[in-house]
C-alpha positions as CSV (number, residue, x, y, z in Angstrom):
1,M,98.5,129.9,181.9
2,P,99.8,132.1,179.1
3,E,97.1,133.1,176.7
4,R,96.6,131.0,173.8
5,R,96.5,133.3,170.3
6,R,93.4,132.3,168.2
7,I,94.7,130.8,164.3
8,P,92.5,132.5,161.9
9,S,90.9,130.0,160.1
10,L,91.1,129.5,156.1
11,P,87.9,131.3,155.4
12,D,89.4,134.7,158.1
13,R,92.4,134.7,156.0
14,L,90.7,134.5,152.6
15,A,88.1,136.9,153.4
16,G,91.0,139.1,155.0
17,R,92.5,138.6,151.5
18,L,90.1,139.0,148.9
19,P,90.1,143.0,148.6
20,D,93.6,143.2,148.1
21,R,93.1,140.6,145.5
22,L,90.0,142.5,143.8
23,T,91.6,145.7,143.6
24,A,94.9,143.8,141.6
25,L,92.6,141.7,139.5
26,R,90.7,145.2,138.5
27,T,90.9,146.2,134.9
28,P,91.3,149.6,133.4
29,A,87.3,149.4,132.4
30,D,86.8,149.5,135.9
31,P,86.8,153.0,138.0
32,G,88.2,152.2,140.9
33,F,90.8,150.7,138.9
34,W,91.7,154.9,139.1
35,R,93.0,156.3,141.9
36,S,94.7,159.3,141.8
37,P,92.7,162.2,143.8
38,V,94.1,164.7,141.4
39,R,91.3,163.7,138.8
40,G,87.9,165.6,138.6
41,G,85.6,167.3,136.5
42,R,86.9,171.0,137.4
43,F,90.5,170.0,137.1
44,T,89.8,168.7,133.9
45,A,87.7,171.9,132.7
46,V,90.1,174.2,133.7
47,L,92.4,172.7,131.7
48,G,90.2,172.2,128.9
49,L,89.3,176.1,128.6
50,V,93.2,176.4,128.5
51,L,93.9,174.5,125.4
52,L,90.2,176.2,124.0
53,A,91.8,179.3,123.5
54,G,95.5,178.1,123.2
55,L,94.4,176.0,120.6
56,T,92.0,178.3,118.8
57,L,95.2,180.8,118.9
58,V,97.1,178.3,117.4
59,F,94.8,176.8,114.5
60,V,94.0,180.6,113.6
61,T,97.9,181.4,112.8
62,G,98.2,178.2,111.0
63,L,95.7,179.2,108.8
64,L,97.4,182.6,108.6
65,S,100.5,180.9,107.6
66,Y,98.8,178.8,105.0
67,A,97.7,182.4,103.7
68,A,100.9,183.4,104.0
69,Y,102.5,181.3,101.1
70,N,99.9,183.1,98.4
71,P,99.0,179.0,98.0
72,D,97.1,180.1,94.6
73,L,99.4,181.7,92.3
74,D,101.5,178.7,91.6
75,P,101.5,174.9,92.5
76,V,105.1,175.2,93.7
77,N,103.7,177.1,96.0
78,D,101.3,174.7,97.4
79,K,102.1,171.1,96.3
80,T,98.8,169.7,99.0
81,P,97.6,166.8,96.3
82,G,93.7,166.9,96.2
83,K,93.4,169.7,98.7
84,G,89.9,170.4,97.6
85,W,87.9,173.1,99.1
86,L,90.0,172.5,101.9
87,G,92.6,174.4,100.5
88,F,90.4,177.8,100.5
89,Y,92.3,181.3,100.6
90,L,90.3,184.3,101.7
91,F,92.7,187.0,100.9
92,A,96.3,188.2,99.7
93,W,98.9,188.3,101.8
94,P,100.0,191.6,102.8
95,T,103.6,193.3,103.2
96,G,102.7,195.1,105.7
97,P,103.7,195.0,108.6
98,H,107.0,194.2,107.6
99,W,106.9,192.2,110.8
100,L,103.9,190.9,110.4
101,Y,104.9,186.7,110.0
102,R,107.4,187.1,112.0
103,L,104.9,187.7,114.7
104,T,102.1,185.1,113.5
105,Q,104.5,182.3,113.1
106,G,106.3,182.9,115.9
107,L,102.9,182.8,117.8
108,H,101.9,179.7,116.2
109,V,104.8,178.0,117.2
110,T,105.8,179.1,120.9
111,V,102.0,178.8,121.8
112,G,101.7,174.9,120.3
113,I,105.4,174.3,122.3
114,V,103.6,175.8,125.9
115,L,100.7,174.2,125.5
116,V,102.3,170.7,125.8
117,P,102.1,170.3,129.4
118,V,98.6,171.1,129.2
119,L,97.9,168.9,126.4
120,L,99.2,165.7,128.5
121,A,97.7,167.0,131.7
122,K,94.1,167.0,130.1
123,L,94.8,163.7,128.1
124,W,95.9,161.8,131.2
125,S,93.1,163.8,133.5
126,V,90.1,161.9,130.9
127,I,92.0,158.7,129.8
128,P,89.7,156.7,132.4
129,R,87.1,157.5,129.6
130,L,88.9,155.8,126.9
131,F,88.6,152.4,128.8
132,A,84.6,153.2,129.5
133,L,82.8,150.4,128.7
134,P,80.2,150.2,127.0
135,P,81.9,151.5,124.1
136,A,79.0,153.3,123.3
137,R,75.4,153.6,124.8
138,S,73.9,155.2,122.2
139,V,74.2,157.0,119.1
140,G,74.8,160.3,120.7
141,H,77.6,158.9,123.3
142,A,79.2,156.6,120.0
143,L,79.2,160.2,118.0
144,E,81.0,161.8,120.9
145,R,84.0,159.0,121.4
146,I,84.4,159.6,117.1
147,S,85.3,163.2,117.8
148,L,87.0,162.4,120.5
149,L,89.1,159.6,118.7
150,L,89.6,162.4,116.0
151,L,90.2,165.3,118.3
152,V,93.1,163.2,120.5
153,G,94.5,161.7,117.7
154,G,94.7,164.6,115.5
155,A,96.5,166.6,118.4
156,L,99.4,164.0,119.0
157,F,99.8,164.0,115.7
158,Q,99.7,167.7,115.0
159,F,101.9,168.3,118.0
160,I,104.2,165.5,117.5
161,T,104.9,166.7,113.6
162,G,105.1,170.0,114.7
163,L,108.0,169.7,117.4
164,L,109.9,167.7,115.0
165,N,109.6,170.5,112.1
166,I,110.5,172.9,114.8
167,Q,113.9,170.7,115.4
168,L,114.4,170.1,111.6
169,D,114.3,166.3,112.3
170,Y,112.1,164.9,109.3
171,L,111.4,161.4,110.9
172,F,107.5,161.5,109.3
173,P,107.3,159.5,105.9
174,G,105.9,162.4,103.2
175,S,106.0,165.9,103.2
176,F,105.4,167.8,106.6
177,Y,103.7,170.8,104.3
178,T,100.7,168.0,103.4
179,L,100.7,166.0,106.5
180,H,100.5,168.9,108.3
181,F,97.7,170.3,106.4
182,Y,95.3,167.2,106.3
183,G,96.5,166.6,109.9
184,A,94.9,170.2,110.8
185,W,91.4,169.5,109.5
186,V,91.0,166.2,111.0
187,F,91.9,167.9,114.6
188,L,90.0,171.0,114.0
189,A,86.9,168.0,112.8
190,G,87.3,166.7,116.6
191,F,88.1,170.0,118.1
192,V,85.1,172.0,117.0
193,A,82.8,168.7,117.6
194,H,84.0,168.2,121.2
195,V,84.1,171.7,122.2
196,A,80.0,171.8,121.2
197,L,79.6,168.8,123.2
198,K,81.8,169.9,126.0
199,L,82.5,173.5,126.7
200,P,78.7,174.1,128.4
201,Q,79.3,171.3,130.7
202,A,83.0,172.9,131.6
203,V,81.4,176.3,132.1
204,R,78.8,175.0,134.1
205,V,81.3,173.0,136.4
206,L,83.7,176.3,136.8
207,R,80.9,178.1,137.8
208,S,79.8,175.8,140.5
209,G,82.5,176.9,142.6
210,I,82.9,173.4,144.4
211,P,84.2,170.2,142.0
212,R,80.8,168.8,140.9
213,G,80.4,165.6,142.9
214,E,83.0,166.5,145.6
215,P,80.8,167.4,148.8
216,G,80.7,171.1,150.2
217,P,81.2,172.1,153.5
218,R,80.5,169.6,156.6
219,A,76.9,168.8,157.5
220,A,75.5,167.0,160.3
221,P,74.9,163.3,160.0
222,G,71.5,162.8,157.4
223,T,71.5,166.0,156.6
224,P,71.3,166.8,152.6
225,T,73.7,168.7,151.2
226,E,73.5,171.2,148.9
227,A,75.9,169.2,146.8
228,D,73.7,166.1,147.2
229,T,70.8,167.7,145.8
230,T,71.8,170.0,143.1
231,T,75.1,168.6,141.4
232,A,75.6,165.4,139.3
233,P,78.1,162.7,140.5
234,D,81.9,163.6,139.3
235,T,82.7,160.6,136.9
236,L,86.0,161.9,136.7
237,A,86.4,161.8,140.3
238,A,88.2,158.5,141.7
239,P,85.7,156.4,143.8
240,D,88.0,154.7,146.2
241,P,91.2,157.7,145.5
242,L,94.8,157.4,147.3
243,P,95.7,159.2,150.3
244,A,96.4,163.2,148.5
245,T,99.9,163.9,148.1
246,L,99.2,166.9,145.8
247,S,96.4,169.4,145.6
248,R,94.3,169.9,142.4
249,R,95.6,173.4,143.0
250,G,99.2,171.8,143.1
251,A,98.8,169.9,140.0
252,L,97.6,173.2,138.1
253,A,100.8,174.9,138.9
254,M,102.9,172.3,137.9
255,V,101.6,172.1,134.3
256,G,101.9,175.9,134.6
257,A,105.6,175.6,135.7
258,G,106.5,173.4,132.9
259,S,104.7,175.3,130.4
260,L,106.8,178.1,131.7
261,L,110.0,176.6,131.1
262,L,109.1,175.6,127.8
263,L,108.3,179.0,127.0
264,I,111.9,180.7,128.7
265,T,113.7,177.8,126.8
266,S,112.0,178.0,122.9
267,A,111.0,181.6,122.5
268,G,114.3,183.0,122.2
269,R,114.2,182.2,118.9
270,S,112.6,185.1,118.1
271,F,115.1,187.3,119.7
272,D,118.7,188.7,119.7
273,G,121.2,188.6,122.7
274,P,120.7,186.7,125.6
275,L,117.3,185.8,124.8
276,R,118.2,183.3,122.0
277,R,120.7,182.2,124.3
278,L,118.1,180.9,126.3
279,A,116.8,178.5,123.8
280,L,118.4,175.7,124.2
281,L,114.9,173.6,123.1
282,T,114.4,174.5,119.7
283,P,117.1,175.5,117.0
284,R,117.8,179.0,116.9
285,G,117.8,179.3,113.1
286,G,119.9,176.5,112.2
287,T,123.7,177.4,111.4
288,E,124.8,180.8,112.9
289,Q,127.5,182.8,110.5
290,G,130.3,184.1,112.0
291,P,131.3,187.9,112.6
292,G,130.7,190.8,110.2
293,P,127.9,191.9,108.4
294,N,126.4,188.3,108.0
295,A,126.4,187.2,111.0
296,F,122.8,186.4,111.4
297,Q,121.2,182.9,111.5
298,V,120.5,180.4,108.4
299,N,118.7,177.1,107.7
300,K,120.1,175.8,104.6
301,T,123.7,176.8,103.7
302,A,125.2,176.8,100.6
303,A,127.4,173.3,101.0
304,A,123.9,171.5,102.0
305,V,122.1,172.4,98.9
306,R,125.7,171.8,96.8
307,I,126.1,175.5,95.6
308,T,129.5,175.6,94.5
309,P,132.0,178.7,93.6
310,A,131.9,177.8,89.9
311,D,127.9,178.2,90.4
312,T,128.1,181.5,91.7
313,G,131.1,182.9,90.3
314,E,132.0,185.8,87.1
315,R,130.4,183.0,85.2
316,W,126.6,183.6,86.8
317,R,123.7,185.8,85.6
318,L,120.2,186.4,86.1
319,T,118.4,185.9,83.7
320,V,115.0,188.3,83.7
321,R,111.7,187.1,81.5
322,G,108.7,189.0,80.3
323,P,107.4,190.5,77.5
324,A,110.5,192.8,76.9
325,G,111.9,188.8,76.1
326,E,114.8,187.6,78.2
327,L,117.4,189.6,79.4
328,R,120.8,188.7,81.3
329,F,123.0,190.4,83.9
330,S,125.8,189.7,85.7
331,R,126.1,191.0,89.7
332,A,128.6,194.0,88.6
333,E,125.6,195.8,86.2
334,L,123.1,194.8,88.7
335,L,125.0,197.0,90.9
336,A,125.4,199.8,88.4
337,M,121.5,200.1,88.6
338,E,120.0,202.2,91.0
339,Q,120.3,200.4,94.4
340,H,117.6,200.8,97.5
341,S,117.6,199.7,101.5
342,A,115.0,198.2,103.3
343,A,115.0,197.0,106.9
344,L,113.6,193.2,107.1
345,P,114.0,190.4,109.3
346,I,113.9,186.5,108.0
347,A,110.8,184.3,109.2
348,C,110.8,180.9,109.1
349,V,107.9,178.4,109.3
350,E,109.8,176.3,112.1
351,G,109.4,179.8,114.1
352,W,112.5,180.9,114.5
353,S,113.8,184.7,113.7
354,T,115.9,187.1,113.1
355,S,115.9,191.0,114.2
356,D,115.6,193.5,111.3
357,Q,118.8,193.1,108.8
358,L,119.6,196.3,106.4
359,W,119.1,194.8,103.1
360,R,120.4,196.5,99.7
361,G,119.4,195.6,96.5
362,V,117.3,196.3,93.2
363,R,114.0,196.6,93.3
364,L,112.0,193.8,91.9
365,S,109.5,196.4,90.5
366,D,112.6,197.8,88.6
367,L,113.2,194.7,87.3
368,A,109.5,194.3,86.1
369,A,109.6,197.3,84.5
370,L,112.8,196.0,82.7
371,A,111.2,192.8,81.5
372,G,108.1,194.9,80.1
373,Y,105.7,196.1,82.6
374,P,106.8,199.9,83.8
375,D,103.5,201.1,85.1
376,S,102.0,197.4,87.0
377,P,104.1,195.1,87.8
378,P,103.2,191.2,87.7
379,D,103.4,188.0,89.7
380,V,106.9,186.8,89.7
381,F,108.5,183.5,89.5
382,V,111.7,182.6,91.1
383,E,114.0,179.8,90.3
384,S,117.1,179.5,92.4
385,L,120.9,178.0,91.4
386,Q,119.4,175.2,93.6
387,R,118.9,171.8,92.1
388,S,117.1,169.8,94.6
389,G,114.8,170.4,97.8
390,S,111.6,172.2,98.5
391,F,111.3,175.6,97.6
392,R,114.0,175.9,95.1
393,K,111.2,177.5,93.1
394,A,109.0,180.1,94.0
395,A,105.8,182.6,93.2
396,L,105.3,186.2,94.5
397,R,102.1,187.8,94.3
398,D,102.2,191.4,92.3
399,N,101.3,193.3,95.6
400,Q,104.9,192.0,96.5
401,V,106.4,193.0,93.8
402,R,105.2,196.5,93.8
403,D,106.2,197.1,97.6
404,G,109.4,199.3,97.4
405,R,110.6,197.4,100.1
406,S,111.3,193.9,97.8
407,L,114.3,193.6,96.9
408,L,116.8,191.2,94.6
409,A,119.3,192.2,97.5
410,L,123.1,191.9,97.1
411,E,124.1,193.4,100.1
412,V,123.6,193.2,103.4
413,N,124.0,195.3,106.9
414,G,127.1,197.1,104.2
415,G,128.6,194.0,103.1
416,P,127.9,191.4,100.4
417,L,125.9,188.2,101.0
418,S,127.7,185.1,101.6
419,P,127.1,181.9,100.0
420,D,125.2,181.1,102.9
421,H,123.0,184.0,102.8
422,G,122.5,183.9,99.1
423,Y,125.0,185.1,97.1
424,P,125.3,186.2,94.4
425,A,121.7,187.6,94.6
426,R,118.2,187.1,96.7
427,I,114.8,187.5,97.3
428,I,113.6,190.0,100.6
429,V,110.2,190.6,100.7
430,P,108.6,192.3,103.5
431,A,106.2,189.9,105.9
432,A,107.0,186.4,103.7
433,P,107.6,183.5,105.0
434,G,111.3,182.6,104.8
435,V,111.4,180.1,102.0
436,L,109.6,182.6,100.1
437,N,113.0,184.6,100.0
438,T,114.6,183.0,97.8
439,K,118.4,182.3,97.8
440,W,121.0,181.8,95.2
441,V,118.7,183.4,92.5
442,E,118.8,182.3,89.2
443,T,115.6,183.2,87.1
444,L,113.1,185.9,87.6
445,T,109.7,185.2,85.1
446,F,107.2,188.5,85.3
447,G,103.7,187.4,84.1
448,E,101.1,185.1,84.1
449,L,102.6,181.7,86.1
């Protein structure tokens, strides 16, 4: 007789399917919903310490970039409304070394780009906590959640607006300068609170040698292990993980490889030659000029700001104002004055820069003497022929005017300035942001601003 197969009863069939159905019905608030075996306290701690070092550098260099604009000189340099004590200013921005802003802003932008994979991995590693219930178990826990909201929201806002600014895509409403300024302080508030709360725990996790809550070496059944007696549960580790396809070290290696790729394809915008051509993910300084003495990058062309040959032709005059009155000079008269040279780069807030270019023109200190300040040149207010757009007017500090390398440049690399590089005359100052090196200069006003 053939063996008769037993048909499972309905209760048996339901019992067999029930676990799968329960799994399907799990919500993000259920720890069992998150099943990646990569998540864990040690993995998150490593990413957190990398972000601690990197974001600290990004914030400090961001503050230095703010200082480089000399925001206390004139409202044209800092249009941030109602900044109050947030706009504190610690020192006058120096003119040396001449590559200072090229270094600090290059680090600010490059490190920010390189940290993108680390930030995304860190957010992924802690996302189960975003859905944890109840939202607040105590006052302290509520404050921690609020700080986390400021941290995550501020970081995403700063990174997104910063990356858009690097790409010269101004899709956000309002001024990037203002938005990034306030976003930085929101981020800092969450960052400081989060570090104060989590740094001791992160260090403790990393010192333990074994990720918190993960079992140590196998012991005989029923024998307590050191992990059982000395470590708390790893609340970030999945309670019911899927089979591992990638180790945590492998995941960290992938994050590092992503950061390395971004470094290779973005950092070259601050260098000449092959490295600049490798910067595929970032503008390398906007429009590249053709061969000749003006063959280096610009962001704003003359055509883009509607500067015409009629504006810069024979009728153009430089107006210089000061105690001596109002003086007007043609380009030929400026060329007839004593000429000086300075090898200086152009470095922009978007993070790109050029190598040193050899500029030649009239010292700002000499023009200040003509304006009535022969001994101690004061601040200067610079106005461009450009009629619209940001930084068509800018203020320079007295130490910048005094520096012998600060020029009203008429030539570069042995030839006249091209229209896109500011013909008939432009400002060039050591260590200053590119936007303060005003092009198509029309008026210089020396004295109290």
